[in-house]
C-alpha positions in Angstrom: 182.9 93.7 20.0 179.5 91.7 21.4 179.2 90.6 24.9 176.1 89.2 26.0 174.2 91.0 23.1 175.7 94.6 24.4 177.7 96.3 21.6 181.2 98.0 23.2 181.4 101.5 22.2 184.5 102.6 21.3 187.6 103.2 23.4 186.0 101.1 26.3 187.2 98.5 28.1 185.5 95.8 29.5 186.0 96.0 32.9 184.0 99.6 32.2 181.1 97.7 30.6 180.9 95.4 33.5 181.3 97.8 35.9 177.7 98.8 34.2 176.2 95.8 34.3 176.8 95.8 37.7 175.3 98.9 38.5 172.3 98.4 36.6 171.8 95.3 38.5 171.7 96.3 41.8 169.5 99.9 40.5 167.2 96.8 39.5 166.9 95.1 42.7 166.4 98.2 44.3 162.6 98.9 42.6 161.6 95.5 42.8 163.1 95.9 46.5 160.6 98.7 46.8 157.5 96.7 45.0 157.6 94.1 47.0 157.2 95.8 50.2 154.4 98.0 48.9 152.6 94.7 47.9 152.9 93.0 51.6 151.5 97.1 52.7 148.8 95.6 50.8 148.0 92.7 51.7 148.7 93.3 55.7 146.8 96.0 55.4 143.4 95.7 57.8 140.2 94.9 56.0 137.4 97.2 57.1 135.0 95.4 59.9 131.6 95.0 59.2 129.5 97.0 61.9 125.5 97.5 62.8 124.0 98.8 66.1 123.7 96.8 69.0 120.5 99.2 71.3 120.4 98.2 75.2 117.6 97.9 77.6 116.1 97.5 80.5 112.7 96.2 81.4 111.0 95.8 84.5 108.2 94.0 83.0 104.4 94.3 84.0 105.3 94.5 87.7 106.9 97.2 88.1 105.0 99.0 85.6 101.6 98.4 86.5 101.8 96.8 89.8 101.0 93.7 91.8 99.7 91.1 94.3 102.1 90.0 96.3 102.6 86.0 98.0 100.1 88.0 100.9 98.3 89.9 99.8 99.6 93.3 99.0 98.4 94.8 96.4 102.6 96.7 94.9 102.2 100.2 93.1 105.3 101.2 92.3 105.7 105.3 91.3 109.6 105.3 91.3 112.1 101.7 90.9 115.7 103.6 90.4 118.7 101.0 89.6 121.9 102.0 88.7 123.9 100.9 85.7 127.2 100.9 84.6 130.3 98.1 82.9 126.8 96.8 80.3 129.5 94.8 78.0 127.6 92.5 75.1 129.5 89.1 74.0 129.9 87.2 71.5 130.7 84.0 73.1 132.1 80.9 71.9 131.7 78.4 73.4 128.3 80.0 75.0 128.5 81.2 77.9 126.2 79.1 81.0 125.4 81.3 83.9 124.8 78.1 86.0 129.0 77.7 86.0 131.4 80.0 88.4 133.0 80.9 85.2 133.9 85.0 84.0 132.6 85.1 80.3 134.7 84.4 78.1 134.7 86.4 74.2 137.3 87.1 71.6 135.0 90.0 70.9 132.8 92.8 73.5 131.4 96.1 73.0 130.7 98.0 76.0 128.6 100.7 76.5 130.1 103.7 78.6 128.3 105.6 81.3 126.6 105.1 84.4 123.1 105.5 83.6 119.7 105.4 86.6 116.8 104.0 85.1 112.9 104.4 86.4 111.6 100.4 85.6 108.0 101.9 86.2 108.0 104.2 83.3 105.7 103.4 80.9 102.5 101.2 80.9 101.2 98.0 79.6 102.0 98.9 76.4 105.4 100.4 77.1 108.6 98.6 75.5 111.3 97.9 77.0 113.5 101.5 78.0 116.7 102.5 76.0 119.8 102.7 78.0 121.9 103.0 75.2 123.3 102.5 72.1 126.7 101.6 70.2 126.3 102.5 66.3 129.6 100.7 65.3 130.1 97.5 66.8 131.3 94.9 65.1 129.0 91.8 63.3 127.8 88.6 64.7 125.9 87.2 67.4 125.9 88.5 71.1 125.3 85.4 72.8 126.1 87.0 76.7 125.7 90.2 79.0 126.7 91.7 82.1 126.7 94.5 83.7 127.6 96.4 87.0 124.8 97.6 89.4 126.2 99.9 91.8 125.0 103.2 94.4 124.0 106.1 92.8 125.7 109.0 93.4 123.3 112.3 92.8 119.9 111.8 92.6 116.5 110.4 94.5 118.5 107.0 94.9 121.9 108.0 95.5 123.3 105.9 98.0 121.8 103.3 96.1 121.4 101.0 93.7 117.9 99.8 93.6 115.5 102.3 95.2 112.0 101.3 95.2 109.2 103.8 95.9 106.1 102.2 95.6 102.6 102.2 97.7 101.4 99.1 99.2 97.4 98.2 100.5 95.6 95.5 101.3 92.4 96.1 103.2 91.9 99.7 104.8 95.7 99.3 105.1 98.3 102.0 103.0 101.9 102.3 103.2 103.9 105.0 101.9 107.2 102.3 101.0 110.6 103.8 100.8 112.9 100.5 100.2 117.1 101.3 99.3 119.2 98.4 99.0 123.1 99.2 98.7 125.0 96.8 97.9 126.5 96.4 94.6 126.3 93.4 92.0 127.7 92.0 89.3 125.7 90.5 86.8 126.6 88.0 84.3 123.9 85.9 81.3 124.3 83.8 78.5 121.6 84.6 75.6 118.8 86.3 76.3 115.3 83.6 76.7 111.9 85.1 75.3 109.6 84.6 72.4 111.9 86.2 70.2 116.0 85.8 69.6 118.4 88.9 70.6 121.6 89.4 69.9 122.4 88.5 66.2 123.7 91.7 64.5 123.6 91.8 60.7 126.2 94.5 58.6 124.3 98.5 59.1 121.6 96.4 60.6 120.3 97.3 64.7 119.3 94.6 67.4 119.1 94.7 71.3 119.6 92.9 74.3 117.5 92.8 77.1 118.4 93.0 80.8 115.4 91.9 82.5 114.5 92.3 86.3 112.0 90.2 88.3 110.7 91.9 91.3 108.4 89.3 91.7 111.1 87.4 93.3 111.4 89.9 96.0 107.7 90.4 97.2 106.1 86.9 95.3 102.6 86.8 93.0 99.6 86.5 94.4 98.6 84.6 91.1 100.7 81.6 92.2 100.3 79.2 94.8 102.1 80.3 98.0 104.2 76.7 97.7 105.6 77.3 94.3 109.0 77.2 93.8 108.8 81.5 93.2 106.5 82.1 96.3 108.6 79.9 98.4 112.0 81.9 97.7 110.3 85.3 98.2 110.2 87.1 101.5 107.1 88.4 100.0 105.7 92.0 101.8 104.7 90.9 105.2 108.5 91.4 106.6 108.6 95.3 105.6 105.1 96.1 106.7 106.0 95.3 109.6 108.3 97.9 109.7 105.8 100.3 109.4 106.4 103.7 111.0 103.0 106.4 110.9 101.9 105.0 107.0 105.2 104.7 106.0 107.8 102.3 105.6 111.3 104.1 105.0 114.2 101.4 105.1 117.4 100.1 104.1 119.5 96.9 104.4 120.8 97.9 107.5 117.9 99.3 109.1 116.5 95.5 107.8 119.5 93.6 108.8 119.0 95.4 112.4 115.6 95.2 112.6 114.6 91.1 110.3 115.0 88.4 112.3 118.6 85.9 110.5 115.7 83.7 108.5 114.4 86.9 107.2 117.0 88.7 106.4 119.6 85.6 104.9 116.0 85.8 102.9 116.6 88.6 101.4 119.7 88.9 101.1 119.6 85.8 98.4 116.9 87.0 96.8 118.4 89.9 95.5 121.2 88.1 93.7 118.3 86.8 91.2 116.6 90.1 90.5 118.5 90.1 87.0 117.4 88.6 83.9 117.6 88.6 80.1 114.4 87.7 79.5 113.8 84.3 81.6 117.6 83.3 81.4 119.2 83.3 84.6 122.3 85.2 85.3 125.8 84.6 87.9 125.2 86.9 90.4 128.5 87.9 92.2 127.9 90.3 95.1 130.7 93.5 95.0 
């Protein structure tokens, strides 16, 4: 007897034959399920992310490395200028971040540099590159067009207790002062894309790119090469308010002392200008006092 091409063996009943067919169908379905699961697993596996190296740098510019003349005629030379940074984070922001808004940076991709870094911006000469802070060797590729960081009080070292600590020499005519200025206030800076002679932050697979945190200390003391009525010099306190606090050839102050000794107008001018120190090249930052 033939059923669907199957030849019944002697003594085999129709019931036995049908049971065997059902078994084969069940077994076949089980095998198909396993293949389908394997296929789904392969389709859903995470593709390897293309990466490169992202470097973070800090730059006090020639104003700090070489010294400069303040708006009120003081020649300032920096022995050390310490800043302490943490939570340094690069972002791929879409739409591009606007630092003039009141918004936080938003980006689907961000990478953060672990740790706390105290940097001496006065290191190097006029030919020195911006100082290396740290690097991430496996950053996802893309355009990092926003940068944020916190400036916090150092927990140790010569700048302990201060987010900014200035060790400088100030000279004018026959006057010469040792200058020590500590800033204990902490800040959060958020910035968009670097603005300068080159474009930064575009990372290709297995490539290297850098992002720069730039600090404009001419905002604090002003620039003697600019007119007194320039926008920068009108906002800058200059050095004279600090020189007025000289004691035995030394100016040694912090914000708590300055609040007690400067008049209200000068102190407010100082507090306001400190929020403008952080940049990305010439790009401005949104600053939040912490």
